[in-house]
C-alpha positions, 0 to 999 in steps of 0.5 A: 500500500502506498499510504498517505504521504506528503513530502515523503519519497521512498527510494526505491505484443503480448501473447494474445490468449491463443498460443499462436503469437509469433512473439512468445512461443510456449514450451517449444523446448528446442533451445532449452538446456536440460540442465538449466531447465532442471535447475529452474524447475527445482528452484521454483519447487524450493520457492513454493515449499518455502511459502511462495504463492503466485506465479513465475515465468521466464522466456528465452529468445521468445520461448517460455521455459518456465510458467508455474504457479503455486498456491491458489489465486482464489482459495474460495473457489479453488482457482489456481494461479495461471499465465492469465491471472490478473495481478496488481503490478504496482509501480511497474505501472511506471514502466508503461507510462515511461514507454507511452511518453517515449512513444510520444517523444519519438512521434514528435508529439512531446518534447522531453524539455517541455515544462509544466508551464507548457501544459498547466497555466495555473502551475506555481512558479516553483514548479513551472520549469519542471520538465517532462524529463525530470518527471520521468527520472524522479529528479523534479523534486515532487513529493512521493504522494499527496493522497490515498490510493483508496480514495475516489479522487479526481485529477483536479484535486490531486493537481491542486495538492501536488502544486501546493506541496513543497519541493524536496529539492530544486528541479533537476538537482537530485534523484528522489523517487516520486509517484506524484511525478508519474501521475503528472505525466499521466495528465500530460499524456491526456493533454497531448493525446486528447484521450484518457491515460488508460485509453491511450495506453490500452487502445493505441499501444497495448491492444494493437500489439495483442496485449488485452489484459493489461490496464485499469477498469477497461480490462479488469476481470474479477474472474481472473483477478488474484485475491490477497491473503484476506480473500480480497480481489484487486479492485478491493485490496488495491483500488478501494472497491472502485475504479483507481483514483488519480493518486494511482493514475500513471504511477501504480495500480495497473493490472496485468497477467504473467502472459502479458508481462512476458510478451510485453517485455520481449516486444518492448526490448525488440522494438516492436511494441514501440519503435527502436528509437523510443525503446532506446530513449526509455532504456538509456541509463539517465540518472543515477539512483542516489550517490554511489548507487550501481543502478540508473533510472531511465524512463520508467525503469531501472538500468544496471550493468552486471559484470557477469550478466551484462545489461539488465532492465527491471522494475518492481512494485507492490503493496501489502497485498500484491507485489511483482517484479519484471526483469530483462537480462538483455545480453542473455536474452531472458525475460522474467516476471514474478508476482505474488499475493504475499510478502514472506517470499516476495517477487523480488526474492523469486526473481533473484532465486530464478536468475541464480538458477539460470546462471548455475549459482547457489541460492538458499531459499529459506521459509520466512517463518524459519528465518533467523531474524530476531526483533530489534529495539528501537533507538532512543532517538527522536526517530525511534520515539516517533516510530514507537508512537506509530507502532503503538497506535496501529497495534490498537484496534480503538478508532479513538486512538487512531483519530487522536493520532491523526489530530495530534501527531500528524502535521497540518499538511499530512492531515490535509492529504485526506478527510478523517474517514480516509485516515481512519480507513488507512489505520484500519488496514495498517492495524490488520496488515502490520499491527502485530509485527516485530521490528527486525531492522531500523534505518535512520537519518536526520528526519526519517526513520525506516523500519522493516516489520515482520509478521511473526506468524506468516513471516511477511516483511513490510517496510514502514517509512516515517518522516517527521519534523523538528517538532516530532510531527509526522510529515510523511508515511510510506508503507510497502 
């Protein structure tokens, strides 16, 4: 869940339904190394035995060499996970937005140096010079989020809050991950194309390429949608029971299937879903993700170079209900996708394990309940005390305690992000998802404390990031 957040950031042709697509072929096997095949199958078995539930798929040079599910997509009906199960792919949505922007740039309909002032006459002076390029590369200085994923909020409201928010840094001067930046890009796509963000993405790019189950409400199918561990489908667990609101638009919440994701990766990399020029623009390593980071951000994706694997493109995304990870080993010819409805064995872990199996490397898959991770004490610091208050609040099931926390511990700007009902809705979900969790890791700087909290029963681990000011007021919150 991307929880309410004000000035907070947290760093970090598909197949048609038929199997006759020329882009991805199922299990032809002609180019499959038997030893490698045995390794990846055995590694998936280890993941499943350790508690992974969801689906993992790998394609090599256009052939699917692994496509396996574990657990049930819908325990109530016994429906299994398949290549066609729809998942919320979270922040992987940014990769699709980056692709759409690159296509518009390549077509001459949009310039990377176009500014917010070119599109929004009412943009305030401090944000007027922010460019499309800066939005795409998380260098605009905008906050991570300005609202609630579950609310029913339109663009005008999100725009007003984004434009009123304080910038974290001067545009173009630093890297800081921002969901808001990609929401603004979705609005720019609508201005440039005259279509809704979803219509342009689905009708102009995806469906013509054979990708028919990736999008928002236009493609959502409850009969295909995965359920979380509480039995809630994507529409309820990720969107709040209705169509996605503008706090998600362009930055998160898209649904897709493993089949769509594998073939999208292949077609994007091969320059067939958009032009090779647009692909190369999006895939360029443009901005380093922090001082000394080994990775760079392109247009909606991460770019890395590995001494053994070569060039890698990837992105991940998730909330407390679902998490996903796509990865392309460009020099090796592999596309990988993993998606889950739990966090004990995350999609990130599944991808790491499967890449190691592909390359013949050792990897220990450990059941999260058996992991030797002991709880840690919070530090006796301003951040530690702020975290302790927060954890005590979400451990309570008393709505009066939650309300008092919102009124007394949140900054004015934080409270203004949502009405009280929205804050209470978030606290209710936090109580359910992480209210009884142990703290197993703490990272702290001058105004931010990040916790890794672990459910002792399921082994699921979720990051909790709290930003606070000199008066101890909470100014930002990010969960998941």
